[in-house]
N, C-alpha and C positions, 0 to 999 in steps of 0.2 A: 280035805284032800281033793285034788283036781284030777280028772281023768277024761279021756276021749276029747281032748282039746283039738280044735280045728279052726281054720280061718275061712270065711266065706264073704262074698260081696254083700254090702248093705242093701236091704230092701226096706223102704219106708223108714229111714232113720228118724230117731227122735231128738238126738242131742248134737250130732255132728253131720256135716255135709261136705262132701268132697267137690272140688271145682278145679277147672283149669283156668288160671288167670292169664289173659293175653294182654300185652301192652307194648308200647313203643318206648324204648330207652335210648336216647341220644341217636335217633334215626334208625335204630335196629329193632326189628320185630322180635319180641321175646315171649316166652310163656313159662309158667311155674305152677306146679301142682300145689294146691292149698287145701286146708281143712278149715271150714267155718265152724268153730267150736265156741261154746258158751263161756262167758266170763265166770269168775269164781271169787269166793271169799275164803280166807284161811285165818285161823286164830291161834296165836301162841298163848297157851294157858299155863299159868304158874300157880301151883297149889301151895298156898302159904303154910298150911299145917304140915304137909309132907315135905316141904322144901324141895319140890320136884316140879318138872314140867309134866304136863299131861299131853300125850301124843296118841296117835293111833297106828296100829300095825294093820295094814289092809291089803287084801288080795286085789291085784291089778292085772287083768288079762293081758294087756300090752307088755307088761314086764315078763309075764310067764311066756308069752309068744316069742320074746327076745332072748330065749335060751337061759332064763334064770330058773333055778331049781324049783322054787315055790311060788314065785309071782308075788311074794309079800314085800311091802314097802313100809318104811317108817316115815310118817307124815305128821303134819299139823292137822288138827281138826279142820275140815274144809267142806265146801260144797259148791255146786254150780249155781249160777244165777238163772233159775228157770221158773221163777214165780213172780207175780206182780207184787213184790214186797221190797222194802228198802234193803240195801246191802246189810245194814245192821240187824234187821229182823231175820234175814236169812242166816247170818252168823249166829244169832241167838238160838234159832232152831237147830242148827248143826251141832252146837255145843251140847244141847239136850239130847239129841238123837245119837250122836256118836260117842260122847263122853259121859253123859248122864248128869250134867250140872245145869242149874238154872241161873243164868246171868242176866242182869238187867241191862238194857241198852245204855243206860248212863254209866255202866261200868266198863264199857268197851272203849279202848283207845285206838283210834286209827293210826297206824304206823305209816303206811304208804301204799301206793299201787304200782304195779309193774307188769310188763308184758311177758308172757311165757311162751315157749315153743315158737320163737319168732321165725324160725326157718320154714315152718309150714302152717302154723295156726295163728299166732299173734294174739291170742286171747289175753284179757287183762285179769290179774288177780289183785284183790284188795286185801291187805294184811292188817289184822287187828291184834291187840294184846288185851288180856284180861287176867285178873287174879281171882282165884276161887279158894274155897275152904270147905270143910266137911259139912257145914250147915247148908250148903247150896246143892248137895247131892239129892237128886230126885229119882234117879233110876240107875241101872247098871251100864247104860250106854250100849255100844256095840252096833249101832245103826238100825236101819229099818229094812223091811222087804228082803230079808235073808242076805243082807250085806255080810261079808266076811270081815268084820272089824273087831280088833282087840284093843282095849284101852291099856296104855302103857304109861307108867309113872317112871320118870328118869331124873336122877339127881342132876344138878347143874354140871358137875364134873363129868358124869357119864355122857351127858348130851354134848358137851363141848368136845370131848375126845372122839365122838363118832363122826365128826365132820370129815376126818381124813381116813376113816375106816372104809375101804373099798369093798369089804364083805357085807356091808349094810346098804341096802338099796334105799336111798333117801331122796326127797324132792328138793329142787332148788329153793322153793319157798321156805322149807324148814331150815336150810342152811342160811338163807338170808335172815330169817327171824332170829336165829341164834347169834349171828353177827350183830344184829341190832341190839339184842339183849346185852351182849358183852360190852357194847359201846355205851348204851344208855341206861341200863338197869342194874347191872352187876356191881 
């Protein structure tokens, strides 16, 4: 449960920085407010035994602040690129931390990279795909450092039907991954 929610100015930010971009476009001076945000990785996980996708339901303060009742989103397993590790190594760590499965780098398939929040941030997300099974389970998942993350198993049909369900807050990366699955794997 979330209570006493308020917004304040950032002091000594760790992950994002606001800036005013000033530039000349076709002879006209312009400016735009931007956020310098970290790149990220996201992983579409398919559990072969359960015949289900493995996703996370996670509390996101920005969603809560935007008048959503709970601030909970349905997302792919993901994480920001904030360590001196390869993207694949970060993806492997996130799978273990958030979902509780140990996946080898050789089992990751890079799908593509794309930019997110292009109107104000433009950070890049790299999307991977991996299959898992019960033998790869190493912990219960749920994240680290008191993250509010719930592991969610969703059948293919359930996942595909949520794409147009406006009552479920979901990320563009999740929608993109499901479209990729439908075209390349299903």
